[in-house]
A tleap script that builds the chain and sets N, CA, C and O, in Angstrom:
source leaprc.protein.ff14SB
mol = sequence {
  NMET HIE ARG ALA ARG GLY ARG PRO ARG GLU
  ILE SER GLU LEU GLU ARG VAL ALA ILE GLU
  GLN LEU ALA CYS CYS GLU LEU GLN GLY LEU
  LYS LEU GLU LEU THR HIE TRP SER THR ARG
  SER LEU THR ALA PHE ALA ARG GLN ARG LEU
  HIE ARG PRO GLN LEU ALA HIE SER THR VAL
  SER LEU ILE LEU ARG ASP ALA LYS LEU GLN
  LEU HIE ARG SER ARG TYR TRP ILE THR PRO
  THR LEU ASN ALA GLU PHE VAL GLN ARG ALA
  THR ARG ILE LEU TRP LEU TYR ALA ARG VAL
  LYS TRP LEU LEU ALA HIE ASP GLU ILE VAL
  ILE ALA VAL ASP GLU LYS PRO ASN LEU GLN
  ALA LEU GLU ARG ALA CYS PRO LYS GLN ARG
  MET ARG SER GLY GLN ILE GLU CARG
}
set mol.1.N position { 61.158 97.719 98.217 }
set mol.1.CA position { 61.855 98.542 99.200 }
set mol.1.C position { 62.651 99.616 98.459 }
set mol.1.O position { 63.420 99.316 97.546 }
set mol.2.N position { 62.457 100.867 98.865 }
set mol.2.CA position { 63.173 101.949 98.202 }
set mol.2.C position { 64.429 102.311 98.986 }
set mol.2.O position { 64.527 102.079 100.191 }
set mol.3.N position { 65.351 102.867 98.287 }
set mol.3.CA position { 66.630 103.227 98.887 }
set mol.3.C position { 66.537 104.612 99.512 }
set mol.3.O position { 65.993 105.535 98.907 }
set mol.4.N position { 67.060 104.753 100.705 }
set mol.4.CA position { 67.063 106.050 101.389 }
set mol.4.C position { 68.084 106.964 100.731 }
set mol.4.O position { 69.151 106.527 100.298 }
set mol.5.N position { 67.739 108.229 100.665 }
set mol.5.CA position { 68.662 109.210 100.082 }
set mol.5.C position { 69.619 109.728 101.139 }
set mol.5.O position { 69.416 109.525 102.336 }
set mol.6.N position { 70.658 110.396 100.682 }
set mol.6.CA position { 71.629 110.988 101.594 }
set mol.6.C position { 72.735 110.012 101.935 }
set mol.6.O position { 72.878 108.955 101.321 }
set mol.7.N position { 73.510 110.397 102.930 }
set mol.7.CA position { 74.616 109.551 103.353 }
set mol.7.C position { 74.100 108.247 103.946 }
set mol.7.O position { 73.071 108.243 104.621 }
set mol.8.N position { 74.789 107.156 103.708 }
set mol.8.CA position { 74.359 105.900 104.319 }
set mol.8.C position { 74.552 105.951 105.839 }
set mol.8.O position { 75.423 106.663 106.338 }
set mol.9.N position { 73.732 105.191 106.563 }
set mol.9.CA position { 73.820 105.155 108.019 }
set mol.9.C position { 75.195 104.630 108.425 }
set mol.9.O position { 75.647 103.595 107.936 }
set mol.10.N position { 75.849 105.356 109.321 }
set mol.10.CA position { 77.200 104.981 109.738 }
set mol.10.C position { 77.216 104.262 111.071 }
set mol.10.O position { 78.266 103.796 111.512 }
set mol.11.N position { 76.079 104.167 111.712 }
set mol.11.CA position { 76.035 103.554 113.031 }
set mol.11.C position { 75.066 102.372 112.980 }
set mol.11.O position { 73.967 102.479 112.435 }
set mol.12.N position { 75.482 101.261 113.546 }
set mol.12.CA position { 74.651 100.062 113.505 }
set mol.12.C position { 73.532 100.154 114.545 }
set mol.12.O position { 73.584 100.974 115.461 }
set mol.13.N position { 72.535 99.308 114.385 }
set mol.13.CA position { 71.443 99.268 115.363 }
set mol.13.C position { 71.956 98.841 116.731 }
set mol.13.O position { 71.471 99.322 117.755 }
set mol.14.N position { 72.922 97.950 116.751 }
set mol.14.CA position { 73.500 97.517 118.021 }
set mol.14.C position { 74.178 98.679 118.733 }
set mol.14.O position { 74.043 98.832 119.947 }
set mol.15.N position { 74.906 99.499 117.981 }
set mol.15.CA position { 75.555 100.674 118.578 }
set mol.15.C position { 74.505 101.677 119.042 }
set mol.15.O position { 74.664 102.309 120.086 }
set mol.16.N position { 73.450 101.821 118.277 }
set mol.16.CA position { 72.354 102.726 118.652 }
set mol.16.C position { 71.744 102.300 119.989 }
set mol.16.O position { 71.530 103.126 120.876 }
set mol.17.N position { 71.473 101.021 120.119 }
set mol.17.CA position { 70.890 100.502 121.366 }
set mol.17.C position { 71.886 100.648 122.516 }
set mol.17.O position { 71.494 100.952 123.642 }
set mol.18.N position { 73.167 100.432 122.236 }
set mol.18.CA position { 74.191 100.585 123.281 }
set mol.18.C position { 74.234 102.018 123.789 }
set mol.18.O position { 74.398 102.238 124.989 }
set mol.19.N position { 74.093 102.988 122.910 }
set mol.19.CA position { 74.092 104.397 123.324 }
set mol.19.C position { 72.847 104.696 124.148 }
set mol.19.O position { 72.936 105.398 125.156 }
set mol.20.N position { 71.690 104.180 123.744 }
set mol.20.CA position { 70.464 104.374 124.526 }
set mol.20.C position { 70.613 103.759 125.914 }
set mol.20.O position { 70.197 104.357 126.906 }
set mol.21.N position { 71.199 102.573 125.988 }
set mol.21.CA position { 71.398 101.903 127.268 }
set mol.21.C position { 72.356 102.691 128.153 }
set mol.21.O position { 72.118 102.833 129.352 }
set mol.22.N position { 73.436 103.202 127.572 }
set mol.22.CA position { 74.377 104.021 128.346 }
set mol.22.C position { 73.677 105.243 128.933 }
set mol.22.O position { 73.928 105.615 130.080 }
set mol.23.N position { 72.807 105.861 128.152 }
set mol.23.CA position { 72.107 107.061 128.614 }
set mol.23.C position { 71.234 106.767 129.827 }
set mol.23.O position { 71.001 107.652 130.650 }
set mol.24.N position { 70.748 105.531 129.948 }
set mol.24.CA position { 69.828 105.165 131.033 }
set mol.24.C position { 70.511 104.501 132.220 }
set mol.24.O position { 69.848 104.222 133.219 }
set mol.25.N position { 71.810 104.239 132.147 }
set mol.25.CA position { 72.458 103.497 133.224 }
set mol.25.C position { 72.933 104.417 134.344 }
set mol.25.O position { 73.053 105.629 134.170 }
set mol.26.N position { 73.198 103.815 135.488 }
set mol.26.CA position { 73.714 104.533 136.647 }
set mol.26.C position { 75.169 104.924 136.396 }
set mol.26.O position { 75.990 104.066 136.070 }
set mol.27.N position { 75.490 106.184 136.541 }
set mol.27.CA position { 76.861 106.644 136.303 }
set mol.27.C position { 77.829 106.122 137.352 }
set mol.27.O position { 79.010 105.923 137.066 }
set mol.28.N position { 77.337 105.902 138.559 }
set mol.28.CA position { 78.214 105.400 139.618 }
set mol.28.C position { 78.714 104.005 139.280 }
set mol.28.O position { 79.841 103.650 139.626 }
set mol.29.N position { 77.888 103.213 138.610 }
set mol.29.CA position { 78.299 101.871 138.205 }
set mol.29.C position { 79.389 101.892 137.152 }
set mol.29.O position { 80.131 100.922 137.002 }
set mol.30.N position { 79.491 103.000 136.419 }
set mol.30.CA position { 80.531 103.149 135.402 }
set mol.30.C position { 81.793 103.797 135.960 }
set mol.30.O position { 82.775 103.988 135.243 }
set mol.31.N position { 81.754 104.132 137.250 }
set mol.31.CA position { 82.883 104.759 137.943 }
set mol.31.C position { 83.277 106.083 137.304 }
set mol.31.O position { 84.459 106.362 137.097 }
set mol.32.N position { 82.275 106.889 136.996 }
set mol.32.CA position { 82.511 108.218 136.445 }
set mol.32.C position { 82.214 109.254 137.515 }
set mol.32.O position { 81.340 109.049 138.357 }
set mol.33.N position { 82.929 110.350 137.485 }
set mol.33.CA position { 82.699 111.418 138.446 }
set mol.33.C position { 81.717 112.424 137.861 }
set mol.33.O position { 82.013 113.614 137.761 }
set mol.34.N position { 80.552 111.932 137.479 }
set mol.34.CA position { 79.482 112.758 136.927 }
set mol.34.C position { 78.205 112.464 137.686 }
set mol.34.O position { 78.018 111.363 138.204 }
set mol.35.N position { 77.332 113.447 137.751 }
set mol.35.CA position { 76.015 113.195 138.333 }
set mol.35.C position { 74.984 112.929 137.247 }
set mol.35.O position { 74.037 112.172 137.462 }
set mol.36.N position { 75.159 113.545 136.087 }
set mol.36.CA position { 74.255 113.366 134.956 }
set mol.36.C position { 75.051 113.428 133.658 }
set mol.36.O position { 76.114 114.045 133.586 }
set mol.37.N position { 74.513 112.780 132.648 }
set mol.37.CA position { 75.119 112.853 131.325 }
set mol.37.C position { 74.792 114.181 130.657 }
set mol.37.O position { 73.740 114.770 130.903 }
set mol.38.N position { 75.691 114.636 129.825 }
set mol.38.CA position { 75.388 115.631 128.802 }
set mol.38.C position { 75.593 114.884 127.487 }
set mol.38.O position { 76.190 113.808 127.485 }
set mol.39.N position { 75.117 115.425 126.378 }
set mol.39.CA position { 75.327 114.708 125.118 }
set mol.39.C position { 76.815 114.596 124.814 }
set mol.39.O position { 77.258 113.596 124.250 }
set mol.40.N position { 77.583 115.606 125.178 }
set mol.40.CA position { 79.025 115.562 124.910 }
set mol.40.C position { 79.736 114.545 125.803 }
set mol.40.O position { 80.607 113.818 125.325 }
set mol.41.N position { 79.383 114.480 127.093 }
set mol.41.CA position { 80.036 113.487 127.964 }
set mol.41.C position { 79.613 112.073 127.590 }
set mol.41.O position { 80.430 111.153 127.632 }
set mol.42.N position { 78.350 111.888 127.226 }
set mol.42.CA position { 77.878 110.577 126.776 }
set mol.42.C position { 78.588 110.172 125.489 }
set mol.42.O position { 78.977 109.015 125.329 }
set mol.43.N position { 78.755 111.117 124.577 }
set mol.43.CA position { 79.449 110.838 123.321 }
set mol.43.C position { 80.895 110.442 123.575 }
set mol.43.O position { 81.394 109.483 122.985 }
set mol.44.N position { 81.569 111.178 124.453 }
set mol.44.CA position { 82.977 110.861 124.754 }
set mol.44.C position { 83.101 109.456 125.336 }
set mol.44.O position { 84.015 108.713 124.978 }
set mol.45.N position { 82.188 109.093 126.226 }
set mol.45.CA position { 82.231 107.762 126.822 }
set mol.45.C position { 81.887 106.697 125.779 }
set mol.45.O position { 82.523 105.643 125.737 }
set mol.46.N position { 80.890 106.965 124.941 }
set mol.46.CA position { 80.490 106.011 123.898 }
set mol.46.C position { 81.612 105.818 122.872 }
set mol.46.O position { 81.792 104.713 122.359 }
set mol.47.N position { 82.351 106.859 122.572 }
set mol.47.CA position { 83.483 106.736 121.643 }
set mol.47.C position { 84.474 105.695 122.148 }
set mol.47.O position { 84.953 104.855 121.386 }
set mol.48.N position { 84.776 105.762 123.444 }
set mol.48.CA position { 85.713 104.807 124.031 }
set mol.48.C position { 85.097 103.416 124.118 }
set mol.48.O position { 85.728 102.429 123.740 }
set mol.49.N position { 83.879 103.341 124.610 }
set mol.49.CA position { 83.224 102.055 124.832 }
set mol.49.C position { 82.966 101.308 123.522 }
set mol.49.O position { 83.145 100.092 123.452 }
set mol.50.N position { 82.542 102.043 122.479 }
set mol.50.CA position { 82.191 101.425 121.206 }
set mol.50.C position { 83.348 101.413 120.207 }
set mol.50.O position { 83.214 100.892 119.100 }
set mol.51.N position { 84.477 101.987 120.602 }
set mol.51.CA position { 85.644 102.086 119.712 }
set mol.51.C position { 85.266 102.790 118.414 }
set mol.51.O position { 85.591 102.331 117.319 }
set mol.52.N position { 84.568 103.924 118.566 }
set mol.52.CA position { 84.126 104.730 117.424 }
set mol.52.C position { 84.593 106.164 117.624 }
set mol.52.O position { 83.784 107.020 117.983 }
set mol.53.N position { 85.885 106.456 117.402 }
set mol.53.CA position { 86.408 107.806 117.660 }
set mol.53.C position { 85.754 108.889 116.806 }
set mol.53.O position { 85.817 110.063 117.173 }
set mol.54.N position { 85.134 108.541 115.690 }
set mol.54.CA position { 84.506 109.527 114.822 }
set mol.54.C position { 83.047 109.816 115.197 }
set mol.54.O position { 82.403 110.628 114.534 }
set mol.55.N position { 82.518 109.182 116.227 }
set mol.55.CA position { 81.123 109.385 116.640 }
set mol.55.C position { 80.903 110.847 117.037 }
set mol.55.O position { 81.605 111.370 117.902 }
set mol.56.N position { 79.941 111.492 116.412 }
set mol.56.CA position { 79.666 112.914 116.673 }
set mol.56.C position { 78.600 113.058 117.751 }
set mol.56.O position { 77.696 112.229 117.858 }
set mol.57.N position { 78.713 114.116 118.548 }
set mol.57.CA position { 77.691 114.325 119.587 }
set mol.57.C position { 76.334 114.638 118.965 }
set mol.57.O position { 75.301 114.385 119.585 }
set mol.58.N position { 76.321 115.184 117.749 }
set mol.58.CA position { 75.034 115.431 117.081 }
set mol.58.C position { 74.348 114.110 116.724 }
set mol.58.O position { 73.120 114.025 116.750 }
set mol.59.N position { 75.124 113.091 116.395 }
set mol.59.CA position { 74.560 111.758 116.128 }
set mol.59.C position { 73.956 111.187 117.400 }
set mol.59.O position { 72.852 110.643 117.381 }
set mol.60.N position { 74.675 111.308 118.499 }
set mol.60.CA position { 74.164 110.830 119.790 }
set mol.60.C position { 72.898 111.591 120.155 }
set mol.60.O position { 71.931 110.998 120.633 }
set mol.61.N position { 72.900 112.887 119.935 }
set mol.61.CA position { 71.726 113.698 120.222 }
set mol.61.C position { 70.515 113.235 119.413 }
set mol.61.O position { 69.404 113.171 119.940 }
set mol.62.N position { 70.724 112.917 118.151 }
set mol.62.CA position { 69.631 112.424 117.310 }
set mol.62.C position { 69.131 111.059 117.780 }
set mol.62.O position { 67.928 110.796 117.759 }
set mol.63.N position { 70.044 110.198 118.200 }
set mol.63.CA position { 69.652 108.887 118.722 }
set mol.63.C position { 68.790 109.046 119.961 }
set mol.63.O position { 67.769 108.373 120.103 }
set mol.64.N position { 69.197 109.930 120.856 }
set mol.64.CA position { 68.433 110.166 122.084 }
set mol.64.C position { 67.070 110.780 121.776 }
set mol.64.O position { 66.068 110.421 122.394 }
set mol.65.N position { 67.038 111.700 120.824 }
set mol.65.CA position { 65.768 112.318 120.442 }
set mol.65.C position { 64.813 111.272 119.867 }
set mol.65.O position { 63.632 111.248 120.215 }
set mol.66.N position { 65.322 110.416 118.995 }
set mol.66.CA position { 64.484 109.369 118.408 }
set mol.66.C position { 63.957 108.403 119.467 }
set mol.66.O position { 62.843 107.892 119.347 }
set mol.67.N position { 64.760 108.152 120.507 }
set mol.67.CA position { 64.361 107.243 121.581 }
set mol.67.C position { 63.544 107.952 122.667 }
set mol.67.O position { 63.119 107.325 123.637 }
set mol.68.N position { 63.327 109.265 122.500 }
set mol.68.CA position { 62.595 110.077 123.479 }
set mol.68.C position { 63.257 110.048 124.856 }
set mol.68.O position { 62.586 109.965 125.885 }
set mol.69.N position { 64.596 110.118 124.850 }
set mol.69.CA position { 65.367 110.195 126.084 }
set mol.69.C position { 65.894 111.613 126.237 }
set mol.69.O position { 66.497 112.160 125.314 }
set mol.70.N position { 65.664 112.208 127.408 }
set mol.70.CA position { 66.047 113.600 127.647 }
set mol.70.C position { 67.028 113.657 128.813 }
set mol.70.O position { 66.636 113.583 129.978 }
set mol.71.N position { 68.309 113.790 128.479 }
set mol.71.CA position { 69.350 113.798 129.505 }
set mol.71.C position { 69.236 114.985 130.443 }
set mol.71.O position { 69.587 114.878 131.618 }
set mol.72.N position { 68.758 116.099 129.953 }
set mol.72.CA position { 68.754 117.337 130.721 }
set mol.72.C position { 67.582 117.430 131.692 }
set mol.72.O position { 67.509 118.386 132.465 }
set mol.73.N position { 66.669 116.471 131.675 }
set mol.73.CA position { 65.502 116.545 132.544 }
set mol.73.C position { 65.533 115.447 133.595 }
set mol.73.O position { 65.841 114.294 133.292 }
set mol.74.N position { 65.213 115.808 134.825 }
set mol.74.CA position { 65.054 114.834 135.902 }
set mol.74.C position { 64.132 115.451 136.945 }
set mol.74.O position { 63.954 116.667 137.006 }
set mol.75.N position { 63.561 114.591 137.750 }
set mol.75.CA position { 62.658 115.050 138.812 }
set mol.75.C position { 63.161 114.443 140.113 }
set mol.75.O position { 63.454 113.249 140.170 }
set mol.76.N position { 63.261 115.255 141.154 }
set mol.76.CA position { 63.774 114.798 142.432 }
set mol.76.C position { 62.639 114.668 143.435 }
set mol.76.O position { 61.649 115.396 143.372 }
set mol.77.N position { 62.797 113.736 144.357 }
set mol.77.CA position { 61.772 113.493 145.365 }
set mol.77.C position { 61.683 114.623 146.369 }
set mol.77.O position { 60.651 114.778 147.022 }
set mol.78.N position { 62.732 115.418 146.511 }
set mol.78.CA position { 62.771 116.448 147.535 }
set mol.78.C position { 62.065 117.733 147.101 }
set mol.78.O position { 61.999 118.686 147.878 }
set mol.79.N position { 61.544 117.776 145.897 }
set mol.79.CA position { 60.850 118.966 145.428 }
set mol.79.C position { 59.658 119.237 146.337 }
set mol.79.O position { 58.777 118.385 146.459 }
set mol.80.N position { 59.609 120.413 146.984 }
set mol.80.CA position { 58.514 120.672 147.925 }
set mol.80.C position { 57.190 120.906 147.215 }
set mol.80.O position { 57.128 121.425 146.101 }
set mol.81.N position { 56.160 120.508 147.895 }
set mol.81.CA position { 54.807 120.810 147.417 }
set mol.81.C position { 54.145 121.698 148.459 }
set mol.81.O position { 54.260 121.451 149.660 }
set mol.82.N position { 53.470 122.703 148.008 }
set mol.82.CA position { 52.850 123.658 148.928 }
set mol.82.C position { 51.441 123.200 149.289 }
set mol.82.O position { 50.455 123.827 148.901 }
set mol.83.N position { 51.358 122.103 150.036 }
set mol.83.CA position { 50.049 121.668 150.498 }
set mol.83.C position { 49.741 122.361 151.832 }
set mol.83.O position { 50.582 123.082 152.369 }
set mol.84.N position { 48.558 122.143 152.350 }
set mol.84.CA position { 48.117 122.843 153.564 }
set mol.84.C position { 48.995 122.506 154.770 }
set mol.84.O position { 49.289 123.389 155.576 }
set mol.85.N position { 49.417 121.256 154.907 }
set mol.85.CA position { 50.256 120.856 156.031 }
set mol.85.C position { 51.608 121.570 155.992 }
set mol.85.O position { 52.097 122.038 157.020 }
set mol.86.N position { 52.212 121.651 154.797 }
set mol.86.CA position { 53.485 122.337 154.655 }
set mol.86.C position { 53.351 123.812 155.047 }
set mol.86.O position { 54.183 124.335 155.788 }
set mol.87.N position { 52.323 124.470 154.559 }
set mol.87.CA position { 52.114 125.891 154.855 }
set mol.87.C position { 51.922 126.106 156.351 }
set mol.87.O position { 52.467 127.056 156.913 }
set mol.88.N position { 51.158 125.242 156.997 }
set mol.88.CA position { 50.919 125.375 158.438 }
set mol.88.C position { 52.224 125.212 159.231 }
set mol.88.O position { 52.501 125.999 160.137 }
set mol.89.N position { 53.011 124.206 158.895 }
set mol.89.CA position { 54.275 123.974 159.606 }
set mol.89.C position { 55.254 125.115 159.354 }
set mol.89.O position { 55.917 125.582 160.281 }
set mol.90.N position { 55.346 125.562 158.118 }
set mol.90.CA position { 56.262 126.659 157.788 }
set mol.90.C position { 55.855 127.939 158.506 }
set mol.90.O position { 56.712 128.694 158.963 }
set mol.91.N position { 54.572 128.183 158.605 }
set mol.91.CA position { 54.079 129.389 159.281 }
set mol.91.C position { 54.512 129.401 160.744 }
set mol.91.O position { 54.950 130.434 161.251 }
set mol.92.N position { 54.394 128.261 161.427 }
set mol.92.CA position { 54.796 128.190 162.844 }
set mol.92.C position { 56.296 128.410 163.009 }
set mol.92.O position { 56.732 129.127 163.910 }
set mol.93.N position { 57.073 127.792 162.141 }
set mol.93.CA position { 58.535 127.913 162.233 }
set mol.93.C position { 58.969 129.345 161.933 }
set mol.93.O position { 59.818 129.892 162.637 }
set mol.94.N position { 58.402 129.950 160.909 }
set mol.94.CA position { 58.759 131.330 160.557 }
set mol.94.C position { 58.307 132.321 161.623 }
set mol.94.O position { 58.961 133.344 161.826 }
set mol.95.N position { 57.205 132.038 162.305 }
set mol.95.CA position { 56.750 132.889 163.411 }
set mol.95.C position { 57.816 132.902 164.502 }
set mol.95.O position { 58.129 133.955 165.058 }
set mol.96.N position { 58.375 131.727 164.807 }
set mol.96.CA position { 59.437 131.659 165.817 }
set mol.96.C position { 60.679 132.424 165.388 }
set mol.96.O position { 61.250 133.179 166.174 }
set mol.97.N position { 61.097 132.231 164.144 }
set mol.97.CA position { 62.287 132.928 163.652 }
set mol.97.C position { 62.121 134.449 163.744 }
set mol.97.O position { 63.065 135.161 164.089 }
set mol.98.N position { 60.950 134.927 163.442 }
set mol.98.CA position { 60.708 136.371 163.458 }
set mol.98.C position { 60.715 136.936 164.873 }
set mol.98.O position { 60.914 138.138 165.052 }
set mol.99.N position { 60.502 136.097 165.877 }
set mol.99.CA position { 60.362 136.571 167.263 }
set mol.99.C position { 61.413 136.014 168.215 }
set mol.99.O position { 61.191 136.013 169.426 }
set mol.100.N position { 62.531 135.547 167.719 }
set mol.100.CA position { 63.554 134.943 168.575 }
set mol.100.C position { 64.028 135.927 169.643 }
set mol.100.O position { 64.075 135.573 170.821 }
set mol.101.N position { 64.378 137.147 169.261 }
set mol.101.CA position { 64.870 138.127 170.242 }
set mol.101.C position { 63.801 138.457 171.280 }
set mol.101.O position { 64.105 138.576 172.467 }
set mol.102.N position { 62.577 138.603 170.849 }
set mol.102.CA position { 61.475 138.907 171.786 }
set mol.102.C position { 61.277 137.747 172.757 }
set mol.102.O position { 61.092 137.969 173.953 }
set mol.103.N position { 61.315 136.504 172.251 }
set mol.103.CA position { 61.143 135.337 173.116 }
set mol.103.C position { 62.297 135.215 174.112 }
set mol.103.O position { 62.070 134.910 175.283 }
set mol.104.N position { 63.522 135.450 173.663 }
set mol.104.CA position { 64.671 135.406 174.574 }
set mol.104.C position { 64.592 136.500 175.636 }
set mol.104.O position { 64.970 136.282 176.787 }
set mol.105.N position { 64.108 137.659 175.254 }
set mol.105.CA position { 63.952 138.759 176.218 }
set mol.105.C position { 62.924 138.413 177.288 }
set mol.105.O position { 62.973 138.961 178.389 }
set mol.106.N position { 62.008 137.524 176.986 }
set mol.106.CA position { 60.974 137.093 177.932 }
set mol.106.C position { 61.297 135.726 178.538 }
set mol.106.O position { 60.398 134.989 178.943 }
set mol.107.N position { 62.584 135.400 178.596 }
set mol.107.CA position { 63.087 134.169 179.211 }
set mol.107.C position { 62.499 132.892 178.610 }
set mol.107.O position { 62.314 131.895 179.308 }
set mol.108.N position { 62.216 132.933 177.342 }
set mol.108.CA position { 61.770 131.730 176.631 }
set mol.108.C position { 62.983 131.123 175.929 }
set mol.108.O position { 63.809 131.838 175.362 }
set mol.109.N position { 63.075 129.827 175.974 }
set mol.109.CA position { 64.178 129.143 175.303 }
set mol.109.C position { 63.708 128.746 173.906 }
set mol.109.O position { 62.640 128.158 173.734 }
set mol.110.N position { 64.531 129.083 172.913 }
set mol.110.CA position { 64.198 128.769 171.526 }
set mol.110.C position { 65.250 127.795 170.991 }
set mol.110.O position { 66.441 128.107 170.965 }
set mol.111.N position { 64.802 126.627 170.571 }
set mol.111.CA position { 65.693 125.627 169.987 }
set mol.111.C position { 65.137 125.272 168.615 }
set mol.111.O position { 63.989 124.848 168.483 }
set mol.112.N position { 65.961 125.451 167.610 }
set mol.112.CA position { 65.544 125.122 166.247 }
set mol.112.C position { 66.012 123.705 165.935 }
set mol.112.O position { 67.211 123.461 165.801 }
set mol.113.N position { 65.078 122.780 165.820 }
set mol.113.CA position { 65.430 121.398 165.510 }
set mol.113.C position { 65.105 121.040 164.059 }
set mol.113.O position { 65.336 119.913 163.622 }
set mol.114.N position { 64.574 121.999 163.331 }
set mol.114.CA position { 64.247 121.731 161.927 }
set mol.114.C position { 65.464 121.898 161.022 }
set mol.114.O position { 65.444 121.455 159.874 }
set mol.115.N position { 66.514 122.525 161.520 }
set mol.115.CA position { 67.707 122.735 160.713 }
set mol.115.C position { 68.803 121.772 161.128 }
set mol.115.O position { 69.024 121.537 162.317 }
set mol.116.N position { 69.473 121.228 160.161 }
set mol.116.CA position { 70.607 120.356 160.409 }
set mol.116.C position { 71.712 120.745 159.434 }
set mol.116.O position { 71.986 120.000 158.493 }
set mol.117.N position { 72.360 121.903 159.639 }
set mol.117.CA position { 73.321 122.400 158.650 }
set mol.117.C position { 74.566 121.539 158.497 }
set mol.117.O position { 75.232 121.606 157.464 }
set mol.118.N position { 74.896 120.733 159.500 }
set mol.118.CA position { 76.110 119.920 159.404 }
set mol.118.C position { 75.847 118.500 158.930 }
set mol.118.O position { 76.764 117.679 158.895 }
set mol.119.N position { 74.608 118.201 158.566 }
set mol.119.CA position { 74.285 116.870 158.075 }
set mol.119.C position { 74.134 116.896 156.569 }
set mol.119.O position { 73.622 117.854 155.990 }
set mol.120.N position { 74.590 115.826 155.952 }
set mol.120.CA position { 74.478 115.719 154.498 }
set mol.120.C position { 73.975 114.321 154.177 }
set mol.120.O position { 74.443 113.334 154.745 }
set mol.121.N position { 73.020 114.247 153.265 }
set mol.121.CA position { 72.520 112.947 152.827 }
set mol.121.C position { 73.590 112.274 151.985 }
set mol.121.O position { 73.994 112.801 150.948 }
set mol.122.N position { 74.047 111.116 152.425 }
set mol.122.CA position { 75.105 110.413 151.711 }
set mol.122.C position { 74.558 109.354 150.766 }
set mol.122.O position { 75.249 108.919 149.844 }
set mol.123.N position { 73.336 108.946 150.995 }
set mol.123.CA position { 72.735 107.967 150.093 }
set mol.123.C position { 71.229 108.178 150.058 }
set mol.123.O position { 70.660 108.832 150.932 }
set mol.124.N position { 70.609 107.629 149.063 }
set mol.124.CA position { 69.174 107.790 148.882 }
set mol.124.C position { 68.402 106.843 149.795 }
set mol.124.O position { 68.846 105.727 150.068 }
set mol.125.N position { 67.251 107.296 150.260 }
set mol.125.CA position { 66.375 106.433 151.040 }
set mol.125.C position { 65.645 105.463 150.117 }
set mol.125.O position { 65.381 104.322 150.494 }
set mol.126.N position { 65.323 105.915 148.917 }
set mol.126.CA position { 64.650 105.087 147.914 }
set mol.126.C position { 65.482 105.125 146.638 }
set mol.126.O position { 66.126 106.131 146.343 }
set mol.127.N position { 65.469 104.042 145.891 }
set mol.127.CA position { 66.261 104.054 144.649 }
set mol.127.C position { 65.699 105.031 143.628 }
set mol.127.O position { 64.497 105.296 143.589 }
set mol.128.N position { 66.586 105.554 142.812 }
set mol.128.CA position { 66.208 106.481 141.761 }
set mol.128.C position { 65.539 105.696 140.642 }
set mol.128.O position { 65.966 104.587 140.319 }
set mol.129.N position { 64.498 106.260 140.052 }
set mol.129.CA position { 63.844 105.620 138.916 }
set mol.129.C position { 64.520 106.106 137.654 }
set mol.129.O position { 64.537 107.305 137.373 }
set mol.130.N position { 65.071 105.193 136.901 }
set mol.130.CA position { 65.863 105.541 135.732 }
set mol.130.C position { 65.017 106.154 134.626 }
set mol.130.O position { 63.808 105.940 134.535 }
set mol.131.N position { 65.695 106.915 133.802 }
set mol.131.CA position { 65.080 107.499 132.626 }
set mol.131.C position { 64.698 106.370 131.681 }
set mol.131.O position { 65.461 105.422 131.491 }
set mol.132.N position { 63.500 106.478 131.086 }
set mol.132.CA position { 63.049 105.532 130.074 }
set mol.132.C position { 62.494 106.331 128.909 }
set mol.132.O position { 62.289 107.541 129.006 }
set mol.133.N position { 62.264 105.662 127.849 }
set mol.133.CA position { 61.740 106.321 126.656 }
set mol.133.C position { 60.435 107.048 126.996 }
set mol.133.O position { 59.460 106.429 127.424 }
set mol.134.N position { 60.434 108.359 126.800 }
set mol.134.CA position { 59.255 109.172 127.066 }
set mol.134.C position { 59.068 109.563 128.517 }
set mol.134.O position { 58.136 110.309 128.818 }
set mol.135.N position { 59.914 109.094 129.444 }
set mol.135.CA position { 59.807 109.455 130.861 }
set mol.135.C position { 61.147 109.956 131.369 }
set mol.135.O position { 62.197 109.420 131.015 }
set mol.136.N position { 61.104 110.991 132.204 }
set mol.136.CA position { 62.343 111.560 132.737 }
set mol.136.C position { 62.791 110.777 133.958 }
set mol.136.O position { 62.020 110.010 134.535 }
set mol.137.N position { 64.048 110.979 134.347 }
set mol.137.CA position { 64.583 110.355 135.546 }
set mol.137.C position { 63.892 110.928 136.763 }
set mol.137.O position { 63.668 112.136 136.849 }
set mol.138.N position { 63.547 110.047 137.723 }
set mol.138.CA position { 62.895 110.512 138.948 }
set mol.138.C position { 63.578 109.898 140.149 }
set mol.138.O position { 63.183 110.160 141.285 }
savepdb mol mol.pdb
quit
């Protein structure tokens, strides 16, 4: 076995795994007011959790890179796809929007039920799929 050159490793394998696990956990369970980690916010939290005030965000970044974890990438279920059904429905709705004044002038009642501006989704219908090595959060 040959000796590695450069500075000796300052972080244990257990700490490395703990940082990877933190990157993949639900932030709400940690009672943080964040929606996603950044390397700096993850580092700040890991410093406290691991009692390692000297932990650098560049070290955390390297750990995440080695584990193929990408904090900055996620995929949401609400991303629209332009399939034929979507285009057909959108075309009908946009036709109405373009002709609202004309329809009202001809005694037609126009009610838009596709918009709900005062409603907000408070929770997910399906659970989020956590980030894993080589796969983004979905």
